[in-house]
C-alpha positions in Angstrom: 16.5 -52.9 4.3 19.4 -54.9 2.8 20.4 -56.2 6.3 16.8 -57.2 7.0 16.7 -59.4 3.9 19.8 -61.3 4.9 19.4 -64.6 6.9 19.9 -64.0 10.6 20.9 -67.6 11.4 23.9 -69.5 9.9 22.9 -73.0 8.9 24.9 -75.8 10.3 23.8 -79.4 9.4 25.6 -81.1 12.3 23.9 -78.9 14.8 20.5 -79.9 13.3 21.4 -83.5 13.9 22.1 -82.8 17.6 18.8 -81.0 17.9 17.0 -83.9 16.4 18.7 -86.3 18.8 17.7 -84.1 21.8 14.0 -84.1 20.9 13.3 -87.5 22.5 14.9 -86.1 25.7 12.7 -83.1 25.5 9.6 -85.3 25.2 10.8 -87.4 28.1 11.2 -84.3 30.3 7.6 -83.3 29.6 6.4 -86.8 30.3 8.3 -87.1 33.6 8.0 -83.5 34.9 5.1 -81.8 33.1 4.7 -79.0 30.6 6.7 -76.6 32.7 9.8 -78.2 31.1 8.8 -76.5 27.8 8.5 -73.2 29.6 12.1 -73.5 30.8 13.2 -74.5 27.3 11.3 -71.6 25.8 12.8 -69.0 28.1 16.3 -70.4 27.7 16.0 -70.4 23.9 14.7 -66.8 23.8 17.3 -65.4 26.1 20.1 -67.5 24.5 19.2 -66.4 21.0 19.0 -62.7 22.0 22.3 -62.9 23.8 24.1 -64.2 20.8 22.2 -62.0 18.3 23.3 -58.8 20.1 27.0 -59.8 19.9 26.7 -61.2 16.4 25.4 -57.8 15.2 28.5 -56.2 16.8 30.8 -58.6 15.2 29.0 -58.4 11.8 28.1 -62.1 11.9 25.1 -64.3 11.8 23.7 -66.2 14.7 25.0 -69.8 14.6 22.7 -72.8 14.8 25.0 -74.0 17.5 23.3 -71.5 19.9 20.1 -73.6 19.9 22.1 -76.7 20.7 23.6 -74.8 23.6 20.2 -73.7 24.7 18.7 -77.2 24.6 21.6 -78.8 26.4 21.6 -76.1 29.1 17.9 -76.3 29.7 17.9 -80.1 29.8 20.6 -80.0 32.4 18.4 -78.0 34.9 16.1 -79.2 37.6 12.4 -79.1 36.6 11.6 -76.5 39.4 14.4 -74.0 38.4 13.0 -70.4 38.6 12.7 -69.2 35.0 14.7 -66.0 35.7 17.7 -68.1 37.0 17.5 -70.2 33.8 17.6 -67.0 31.8 20.5 -65.6 33.7 22.4 -68.8 33.4 22.1 -69.1 29.6 22.9 -65.4 29.1 26.1 -66.0 31.1 27.0 -69.1 29.1 26.4 -67.5 25.7 28.1 -64.2 26.5 31.0 -65.2 28.7 31.4 -68.8 27.5 31.3 -68.0 23.8 30.8 -64.5 22.5 33.5 -62.7 24.4 36.0 -65.0 22.6 34.7 -63.9 19.2 31.7 -66.2 18.7 31.3 -69.7 17.2 34.4 -71.8 16.7 36.6 -69.4 18.8 35.4 -70.2 22.3 37.5 -72.3 24.7 34.8 -73.4 27.1 31.6 -75.2 26.3 29.0 -72.4 26.7 26.2 -74.7 28.1 28.5 -76.1 30.7 29.8 -72.6 31.5 26.3 -71.4 32.1 25.4 -74.3 34.3 28.6 -74.0 36.4 27.8 -70.3 36.9 24.4 -70.8 38.3 25.6 -73.9 40.2 28.1 -71.6 42.0 25.7 -68.6 42.3 22.3 -70.3 43.0 23.4 -73.7 44.4 20.3 -74.2 46.4 18.1 -74.3 43.3 20.5 -76.8 41.6 21.0 -79.1 44.5 17.9 -79.1 46.6 14.9 -78.5 44.2 14.5 -81.8 42.5 11.1 -83.4 42.3 9.8 -86.9 41.8 8.4 -87.6 38.3 4.7 -87.4 37.8 3.0 -90.8 38.3 0.3 -92.6 36.3 0.0 -93.7 32.7 0.0 -90.2 31.3 2.8 -89.0 33.6 3.2 -85.2 33.4 1.3 -84.9 30.1 -1.8 -83.8 32.1 -0.2 -81.4 34.4 2.0 -78.3 34.5 4.5 -79.8 36.9 4.7 -82.6 39.5 4.3 -79.9 42.2 6.3 -79.0 45.3 4.6 -81.7 47.3 6.9 -84.1 45.6 10.0 -82.0 46.3 13.1 -84.0 47.3 16.7 -82.9 47.9 18.1 -86.4 47.2 18.8 -87.3 43.6 19.5 -91.0 42.8 23.2 -90.3 42.9 23.0 -88.9 46.4 20.7 -91.8 47.5 23.2 -94.3 46.2 26.0 -92.7 48.1 23.8 -92.9 51.2 23.3 -96.6 50.6 19.6 -96.4 49.5 18.5 -99.2 47.2 17.2 -97.9 43.9 15.9 -100.0 41.0 18.4 -100.2 38.2 15.5 -100.4 35.7 14.1 -97.1 37.0 17.5 -95.5 36.6 17.7 -96.9 33.1 14.2 -95.7 32.0 14.3 -92.4 33.9 11.4 -92.6 36.3 13.5 -90.9 39.0 14.2 -87.4 40.3 16.9 -85.4 38.5 17.6 -82.8 35.9 15.0 -82.6 33.1 16.8 -84.4 30.3 19.3 -86.5 32.2 17.2 -89.0 34.0 16.6 -91.5 31.2 19.9 -93.3 30.6 18.3 -95.5 27.9 17.2 -92.5 25.8 20.6 -90.8 26.2 22.4 -94.0 25.1 20.1 -94.5 22.1 20.3 -91.0 20.9 24.1 -90.8 21.6 24.8 -93.9 19.6 22.8 -92.5 16.7 25.0 -89.3 16.8 28.1 -91.4 16.9 26.8 -93.6 14.0 26.3 -90.3 12.0 29.8 -89.2 13.0 28.3 -86.1 14.5 29.6 -87.1 17.9 33.1 -88.7 18.1 33.3 -92.2 19.6 37.0 -91.5 20.0 35.9 -89.2 22.9 32.8 -91.0 24.3 34.2 -94.6 24.5 37.5 -93.7 26.4 35.5 -91.3 28.5 33.1 -93.9 29.7 35.9 -96.5 30.0 38.0 -94.2 32.2 35.0 -93.5 34.4 34.0 -97.1 34.8 37.6 -98.3 35.5 38.2 -95.7 38.2 34.7 -96.1 39.6 35.3 -99.9 39.8 38.6 -99.4 41.6 37.1 -97.1 44.2 34.1 -99.4 44.6 36.2 -102.6 44.9 38.5 -101.0 47.5 35.5 -100.2 49.7 35.7 -96.5 49.7 32.6 -95.2 51.7 29.7 -93.9 49.6 31.0 -95.2 46.2 28.1 -96.9 44.3 28.7 -99.9 42.0 30.0 -98.7 38.6 27.0 -99.8 36.6 24.7 -97.8 38.9 27.0 -94.8 38.9 27.0 -94.8 35.1 23.2 -94.5 34.8 22.7 -92.1 37.6 23.5 -88.4 37.4 24.7 -86.6 34.3 27.8 -88.6 33.2 26.1 -90.1 30.2 24.5 -86.9 29.1 27.7 -85.0 29.6 29.9 -87.5 27.7 27.5 -88.0 24.8 26.5 -84.4 24.2 28.9 -81.9 25.9 32.3 -83.6 25.9 32.0 -84.1 22.2 31.5 -80.5 21.4 33.5 -80.0 18.1 34.7 -76.6 19.1 36.0 -77.1 22.7 37.1 -80.7 22.6 40.6 -82.0 21.5 40.2 -82.4 17.7 43.6 -82.5 16.1 44.1 -86.3 16.2 42.3 -89.4 17.3 44.9 -90.0 20.0 44.2 -86.5 21.3 40.5 -87.3 21.4 41.2 -90.6 23.3 43.3 -88.8 25.9 40.8 -86.0 26.2 37.8 -88.3 26.7 39.6 -90.5 29.2 40.7 -87.5 31.2 37.1 -86.4 31.5 35.9 -89.8 32.6 38.6 -90.3 35.2 38.3 -86.8 36.5 34.5 -87.2 36.8 35.0 -90.3 39.0 37.6 -88.5 41.1 35.4 -85.5 41.7 32.4 -87.6 42.6 34.3 -89.7 45.0 36.6 -87.2 46.8 34.9 -83.8 46.6 31.8 -82.2 48.1 30.2 -82.1 44.7 27.8 -85.0 44.1 28.3 -84.6 40.4 31.6 -84.2 38.6 31.1 -84.0 34.9 30.6 -80.2 34.8 33.9 -79.4 36.3 35.6 -82.3 34.5 34.6 -81.0 31.1 35.5 -77.4 31.9 38.9 -78.5 33.1 39.4 -80.6 29.9 38.3 -77.7 27.8 41.1 -75.6 29.3 43.8 -78.2 28.4 42.4 -79.1 25.0 44.3 -76.4 23.0 47.6 -77.4 24.8 46.9 -81.1 24.1 46.3 -80.3 20.4 49.5 -78.3 20.2 51.7 -81.0 21.9 50.4 -83.8 19.7 50.8 -81.7 16.6 54.4 -80.8 17.5 55.2 -84.4 18.3 54.0 -85.5 14.9 56.0 -82.7 13.2 59.1 -83.8 15.1 58.6 -87.4 14.0 58.2 -86.4 10.4 61.3 -84.2 10.5 63.4 -87.1 11.9 62.1 -89.5 9.3 62.9 -86.9 6.6 66.4 -86.5 8.0 67.0 -90.3 8.2 65.9 -90.6 4.5 
């Protein structure tokens, strides 16, 4: 009885701020793709919470509020037509193998939302690359329907279309009235909510700004040198998931470089540059998922090297004094 009276969830104010920022993206996903978006979000939250709760009981800990941030980020990164069971499998993998096997919140190396998405991207690639739909049309959009329907199915996201030379309205990319993952189509909403998080210091601008700068610089170089299939940098920025990934996933306070600001700048720039490289020279149309996971892997080493350099400098100054 004593255990039942204890709070199950560990409160974390910064995580609440991220959830508030994600709510406009959830609303946009419903408007563009129908109420099925909430069904995906509901399944992901239920399975994600249960996955962490089981391990938290084993560790004698509470469920962290961070799990709901992971759930929201993971769900919003999925196509609207994703089978619900695949969404459940993906978040279970992300929570268990991306977080809880390391010991739970603050001990994981990899971002659990990105880990789950990478897993189903590799395991069920068809559903994450060929099951995108055009947004619902009309003034009410998807508010009056369950989903846009398979009759609007398209395998070509705006990023793929741009690589193929198809003209796409920049305004549509900015507003989000295009096919894509549920919460990643509206670049404008992502920018507004991301800036709000940086203003609140919940997300680090020391990661976001160099990340976007690194992406734009390399994207511009590839575009200006005439490499086939490389879209203009401003189009590349607002298509796909680079903005969503940089604003919400690269800034994860646990898995990002956090020791110093110079470490954050290096970490963010590395993600942006690697994203552009993967998009341009690999078979993957997107690059942010693998760029963030790779950066996660090197973040502890980066923290260690910068800390040791600072210690060495302090020791030399002390010796000179």
